[in-house]
Each structure stands twice: as structure tokens, then as C-alpha cells.
C-alpha positions as CSV (number, residue, x, y, z in Angstrom):
1,M,-23.4,-82.0,143.9
2,S,-25.4,-79.8,146.2
3,K,-26.5,-76.4,145.2
4,D,-24.6,-75.0,148.1
5,A,-21.3,-76.3,146.9
6,K,-18.9,-73.5,145.9
7,K,-17.4,-73.4,142.4
8,I,-13.7,-73.6,142.3
9,V,-12.1,-71.2,139.8
10,I,-8.5,-72.0,138.7
11,V,-6.5,-69.1,137.2
12,R,-3.4,-70.0,135.2
13,K,-0.8,-67.3,134.6
14,K,1.4,-67.8,131.5
15,K,4.9,-66.5,131.9
16,V,6.3,-64.9,128.7
17,A,10.0,-65.7,128.1
18,G,12.2,-62.9,126.8
19,G,14.7,-60.4,127.7
20,A,13.5,-58.7,130.8
21,H,15.6,-55.6,130.4
22,H,15.2,-54.7,126.7
23,G,12.2,-56.7,125.4
24,G,11.9,-56.4,121.6
25,S,13.9,-53.1,121.1
26,W,16.5,-55.0,119.1
27,K,14.0,-55.4,116.3
28,V,13.7,-51.6,115.9
29,A,17.5,-51.3,115.6
30,Y,17.7,-54.1,113.1
31,A,14.9,-52.5,111.0
32,D,16.8,-49.2,111.0
33,F,20.0,-51.1,109.8
34,V,18.1,-52.8,107.0
35,T,16.6,-49.5,105.9
36,A,20.0,-47.8,105.8
37,M,21.5,-50.7,103.8
38,M,18.6,-50.5,101.3
39,A,19.0,-46.8,100.9
40,F,22.8,-47.2,100.4
41,F,22.3,-49.8,97.6
42,M,19.6,-47.6,96.0
43,V,22.0,-44.7,95.8
44,M,24.7,-46.9,94.3
45,W,22.1,-48.2,91.8
46,I,20.9,-44.8,90.8
47,L,24.5,-43.5,90.3
48,G,25.0,-46.1,87.6
49,M,21.9,-45.0,85.6
50,D,21.8,-42.8,82.5
51,D,20.8,-39.1,82.8
52,K,17.2,-39.6,81.5
53,L,16.4,-42.3,84.1
54,K,17.9,-40.1,86.8
55,Q,15.6,-37.2,85.8
56,A,12.6,-39.6,85.9
57,I,13.4,-40.7,89.5
58,E,14.1,-37.1,90.5
59,G,10.7,-36.0,89.1
60,Y,8.9,-38.8,91.0
61,F,10.4,-38.0,94.4
62,S,10.0,-34.2,93.9
63,N,6.3,-34.5,93.1
64,P,4.8,-38.0,93.0
65,I,1.3,-36.8,92.0
66,G,2.6,-34.6,89.2
67,Y,4.8,-37.4,88.0
68,K,1.8,-39.4,86.9
69,K,1.2,-36.8,84.3
70,G,4.9,-37.0,83.2
71,Y,8.0,-36.7,85.4
72,S,8.7,-33.3,83.9
73,A,5.7,-32.0,85.8
74,G,7.5,-32.5,89.1
75,A,8.9,-29.3,90.5
76,S,12.4,-30.6,90.9
77,P,15.0,-28.4,92.6
78,I,17.0,-28.2,89.3
79,S,14.1,-27.6,86.9
80,S,12.5,-25.0,89.2
81,G,15.7,-22.9,89.3
82,A,16.8,-23.8,92.8
83,S,20.5,-24.3,93.1
84,P,21.5,-27.9,93.8
85,S,24.2,-28.4,96.5
86,K,27.8,-28.3,95.5
87,V,28.2,-31.9,96.4
88,Q,25.3,-33.0,94.2
89,T,26.6,-30.9,91.3
90,S,30.1,-32.3,91.7
91,Q,28.8,-35.9,91.8
92,L,26.7,-35.5,88.7
93,R,29.5,-33.8,86.8
94,M,31.9,-36.5,87.8
95,I,29.5,-39.1,86.4
96,V,29.1,-37.3,83.1
97,R,32.8,-36.6,82.8
98,N,33.6,-40.3,83.4
99,Q,31.1,-41.4,80.7
100,E,32.6,-38.9,78.2
101,S,36.2,-39.8,79.1
102,Q,35.4,-43.4,78.2
103,K,34.0,-42.4,74.8
104,F,37.0,-40.1,74.2
105,N,39.5,-42.9,75.0
106,V,37.8,-45.3,72.6
107,L,37.7,-42.6,69.9
108,A,41.3,-41.6,70.5
109,Q,42.5,-45.2,70.0
110,Q,40.5,-45.5,66.8
111,L,41.9,-42.2,65.4
112,R,45.5,-43.3,66.3
113,E,45.1,-46.6,64.5
114,M,43.4,-45.0,61.5
115,L,46.1,-42.3,61.0
116,A,48.9,-44.8,61.6
117,K,47.6,-46.9,58.7
118,N,47.6,-44.0,56.3
119,G,50.7,-44.5,54.1
120,E,50.6,-41.0,52.6
121,L,50.9,-39.4,56.0
122,Q,53.8,-41.7,56.9
123,R,55.5,-40.8,53.6
124,L,55.1,-37.0,54.3
125,G,56.4,-37.4,57.9
126,A,53.3,-36.0,59.4
127,K,53.2,-36.0,63.2
128,V,49.7,-36.2,64.8
129,E,49.2,-36.7,68.5
130,V,45.8,-37.8,69.9
131,G,45.1,-37.8,73.6
132,V,42.5,-37.2,76.3
133,T,43.2,-34.3,78.6
134,K,41.2,-32.6,81.4
135,E,39.8,-30.3,78.6
136,G,38.6,-33.1,76.4
137,L,39.9,-35.1,73.4
138,R,42.8,-33.1,71.8
139,I,44.2,-33.8,68.3
140,E,47.3,-31.9,67.4
141,L,49.0,-31.5,64.0
142,I,52.6,-30.8,65.0
143,E,55.4,-29.5,62.8
144,T,58.7,-31.2,63.2
145,G,62.3,-30.5,62.2
146,R,61.8,-32.4,59.0
147,G,60.3,-29.4,57.2
148,D,57.0,-27.6,57.1
149,V,54.6,-30.5,56.8
150,F,51.2,-28.9,57.5
151,F,51.6,-25.2,56.5
152,A,54.2,-23.3,54.5
153,L,56.5,-21.3,56.8
154,G,55.0,-18.0,57.8
155,S,51.9,-18.7,55.8
156,A,48.3,-20.0,56.2
157,Q,48.6,-21.9,53.0
158,M,47.7,-25.5,53.9
159,K,49.7,-28.4,52.7
160,P,48.4,-31.8,51.6
161,A,49.2,-33.5,54.9
162,A,47.0,-31.2,56.9
163,V,44.1,-31.7,54.4
164,I,44.5,-35.5,54.7
165,V,44.4,-35.5,58.5
166,L,41.4,-33.1,58.8
167,H,39.5,-34.9,56.1
168,A,40.0,-38.2,57.9
169,I,39.0,-37.0,61.4
170,A,35.9,-34.9,60.4
171,P,33.5,-37.9,60.0
172,E,34.8,-39.4,63.3
173,L,34.0,-36.3,65.2
174,E,30.6,-35.6,63.7
175,P,28.6,-38.2,65.6
176,L,29.6,-36.8,69.0
177,P,27.6,-33.8,70.4
178,N,30.6,-32.1,72.1
179,P,31.6,-28.6,71.1
180,I,34.8,-28.3,69.0
181,V,37.5,-25.7,69.5
182,L,40.1,-25.0,66.9
183,E,43.4,-23.4,68.0
184,G,46.3,-22.1,66.0
185,H,49.8,-21.9,67.6
186,T,53.1,-20.5,66.3
187,D,56.7,-20.5,67.5
188,A,58.2,-17.3,68.9
189,A,60.0,-16.2,65.8
190,S,58.6,-12.9,64.6
191,F,58.0,-11.3,61.2
192,G,60.0,-8.3,60.1
193,S,59.1,-5.0,61.7
194,N,57.7,-3.7,58.4
195,A,55.7,-6.9,57.5
196,G,52.4,-5.6,58.9
197,F,51.6,-9.2,59.8
198,T,52.2,-10.9,63.2
199,N,51.9,-14.3,64.7
200,W,48.5,-13.4,66.0
201,E,47.1,-13.1,62.4
202,L,49.1,-16.1,61.3
203,S,47.8,-18.4,64.0
204,A,44.2,-17.2,63.6
205,E,44.3,-17.7,59.8
206,R,45.7,-21.2,60.2
207,A,43.0,-22.2,62.7
208,N,40.3,-20.8,60.5
209,A,41.7,-22.6,57.5
210,A,41.4,-25.9,59.5
211,R,37.8,-25.0,60.3
212,R,37.0,-24.7,56.6
213,V,38.5,-28.0,55.7
214,L,36.7,-29.8,58.6
215,T,33.3,-28.4,57.6
216,A,34.0,-29.2,54.0
217,S,34.8,-32.8,55.0
218,G,31.5,-33.5,56.8
219,L,31.6,-31.7,60.1
220,S,28.5,-29.6,60.8
221,P,29.4,-25.9,61.0
222,E,27.4,-25.4,64.2
223,R,29.7,-27.9,66.0
224,V,32.5,-25.4,65.9
225,A,32.2,-23.4,69.2
226,E,35.4,-21.3,68.9
227,V,38.3,-20.5,66.6
228,R,41.3,-19.3,68.5
229,G,44.5,-17.7,67.2
230,L,47.0,-17.9,70.1
231,A,50.3,-16.9,68.5
232,D,53.2,-18.0,70.7
233,R,51.4,-17.6,74.0
234,H,51.0,-21.3,74.8
235,L,54.2,-22.9,73.6
236,R,54.5,-26.7,73.5
237,V,58.2,-26.5,74.3
238,P,58.5,-23.4,76.5
239,E,62.2,-23.9,77.2
240,N,62.8,-23.5,73.5
241,P,60.4,-20.9,72.0
242,L,61.8,-21.4,68.5
243,D,61.3,-25.2,68.5
244,P,59.4,-26.3,65.3
245,S,56.9,-28.3,67.4
246,N,55.5,-25.1,68.8
247,R,53.9,-24.6,65.4
248,R,50.8,-26.6,65.5
249,I,47.0,-26.8,65.0
250,S,44.9,-28.2,67.8
251,V,41.4,-29.7,67.3
252,L,39.8,-29.9,70.8
253,L,36.6,-32.0,71.3
254,R,35.6,-30.4,74.6
255,Y,33.8,-31.8,77.6
256,R,30.2,-30.6,77.6
257,D,30.2,-29.7,81.3
258,L,33.3,-27.5,81.3
259,G,32.7,-24.0,82.7
260,A,34.5,-20.9,81.4
261,D,37.0,-21.1,84.3
262,E,37.9,-24.8,83.5
263,A,38.2,-24.4,79.7
264,A,41.5,-22.6,79.9
265,I,43.9,-23.0,77.0
266,G,47.0,-25.0,77.4
267,D,46.1,-26.9,80.5
268,S,47.0,-30.2,78.7
269,V,50.6,-29.0,78.2
270,P,52.8,-29.3,81.3
271,G,54.7,-26.1,82.2
272,V,52.9,-23.9,79.8
273,V,54.0,-20.2,80.2
274,A,53.3,-17.1,78.3
275,M,56.4,-16.3,76.2
276,P,57.2,-12.9,74.7
277,H,57.8,-12.7,70.9
278,A,61.4,-13.3,70.0
279,A,62.8,-10.4,68.1
280,S,64.9,-12.4,65.7
281,V,66.2,-15.8,64.6
282,D,70.0,-16.1,64.6
283,G,70.1,-12.3,64.9
284,A,68.0,-11.5,61.8
285,P,64.2,-10.8,61.7
286,R,62.0,-13.4,60.1
287,V,60.5,-11.8,57.0
288,A,57.1,-13.0,55.9
289,P,57.3,-15.2,52.8
290,P,55.5,-13.9,49.7
291,R,51.7,-14.1,50.2
292,R,48.9,-14.1,47.8
293,A,46.5,-11.3,47.4
294,P,43.9,-11.2,50.2
295,A,41.1,-12.4,47.8
296,A,42.9,-15.6,47.1
297,A,44.5,-16.1,50.5
298,S,42.9,-17.6,53.6
299,P,40.8,-14.8,55.1
300,A,41.9,-13.7,58.6
301,A,40.0,-15.4,61.4
302,S,38.5,-13.8,64.3
303,A,38.3,-15.2,67.9
304,V,34.5,-14.8,67.5
305,P,33.0,-18.3,67.1
306,G,31.8,-19.1,63.6
307,Q,33.1,-15.9,62.1
308,S,35.2,-16.3,58.9
């Protein structure tokens, strides 16, 4: 070939196939979808965790560097004093409430079976109801028309049936960390005008008597958060203020997350209304039965927690 011959340069253009109008934008949309799905499943996964693990995750995302020294080093919104959103608070409380409800339902069934097997309680005709309400696990020792099973009429003198029930449930309540509230309730029949003793004192003394038996039967004294004497203000049968079942002792194992506004008395009893004291039974005042001297009798209880 001569030196003067021209070199022929061939240029080949490669045509790239693909959507001309959108190119690879679909990949971005698909990546966003996958990310959203991953976030959704992470949220569902975290909701099923226990509280300690949730705190660990919270500490990490609040301060990943500080978390290496311990997740508590993270300045989380809750630990730093910042108020979490109402939605977050509601969700967390719902999770805790559901967990406690499950424990309460299991315990309620165990208590029912245990008390039903007690031949002495059956012989005495003791009526004990155990149920889970929006306040917590409630155990009620209820008087019936078959006589005064748990307390002598008009007195805080406890009868054997009440001691048997309280002695049996104390070891079952002790392992749970929930606060315990003791309530005394009476019917609307009043004492004589000169008795110097009302249903307020009677209900308070009975509730405090129940507290003493529970703590003597193995329940830690610090577990008792309140002792309440409620007289006839929260009747079980409001349409019949003198019904014997209005006379009862309630042992409430309360949800730990209840606020003061939610821990109202009587929420578990449908149609509860405040009833005035009835002036008489069959037209005659109910006179207080003979009571022992104050030193030997059950000391009057106060509404102040833990005070005897």
C-alpha cells in the first residue's frame, strides 16, 4: 500500500434499547416501595417486642454514638423529659395493657378454679367473683341472702369464709408487680341516729381488716396502694339499695398504667350511681350490733394508703 493511501476510519454507533420516554425511573419508584415495605415490617416487628428491647432500639436511633456506651446514654425524647406524641403514648399504653390483660385473664381463671375446689367455701355458701375489668383484675367477696358469710351484720368482725378466701389469694397476687386497692362497700341501710357510727366507718374498717389478713398471708405491705371505705356510694345493685350483694369487699389488682382519671371507682359495675343513705329498713332504723371495745376491735381505716 502506498504511503499516500488514506486510512479509512469506521465508526460504529451502538443503539441502546430501552424506554425512550422514562428510561430507568421505574427503578427509583420500586426502590421507594421496597423501602416503605421494609419500614412497615420493622414497625410491626418492634411492636411485638418487650419494653426493654424497645428502649434499646429507642436509645440507638436517638443517639447512635452514645448508644455504644450503653443505650441509656442516648438522649431519647422520653428520658430527656420531652413529651412523646399522644399517638405514641396511646400505642405504648395499649401494648402494655394488652400484655397485662393476658396475665390477668390467666390468673383469674386460676383463682376461679382454686376457689371452686375449696370444699369449706362451698359449705359456707361463700360467693366470690373474679373478673378482668377496665381497671384491672377485680376479686369481690359478696354477701348473699343466705346470711352474713364474710362479716357479721353491721360489724367489721371477719368471719372464717373471708379469712379463707384472702389467705388463698394472697400468695397468687404477690408475684405480680401491680398495685393493689382494697375497697369496702355496704348497702344503704343506716345505723341508728344515736349510734355514732356510719357506713363510712364500717366500710373502711372492713377494707382495712382485709388488708391485714392479706399481708399476714404473704402479701408484701408495700403492694397495697390504697384502702378505700366507700359506704353505699357505689352499689352493686343500684335499683335495690338494700340488696345484700351491695355488701362486699373488693380486691383490685390495678393496671400499672392507669392515671388518676382512669382509676375511678365502680367503672366495672354497669349503671353505678351514687345513692343516698336509706333512713330505715322496714320503717325502723338499723341499730349497730354490740361491738367490742376499740382496743379489741378492728381499728378504723383511713383512706390514706398504708395507714392503719
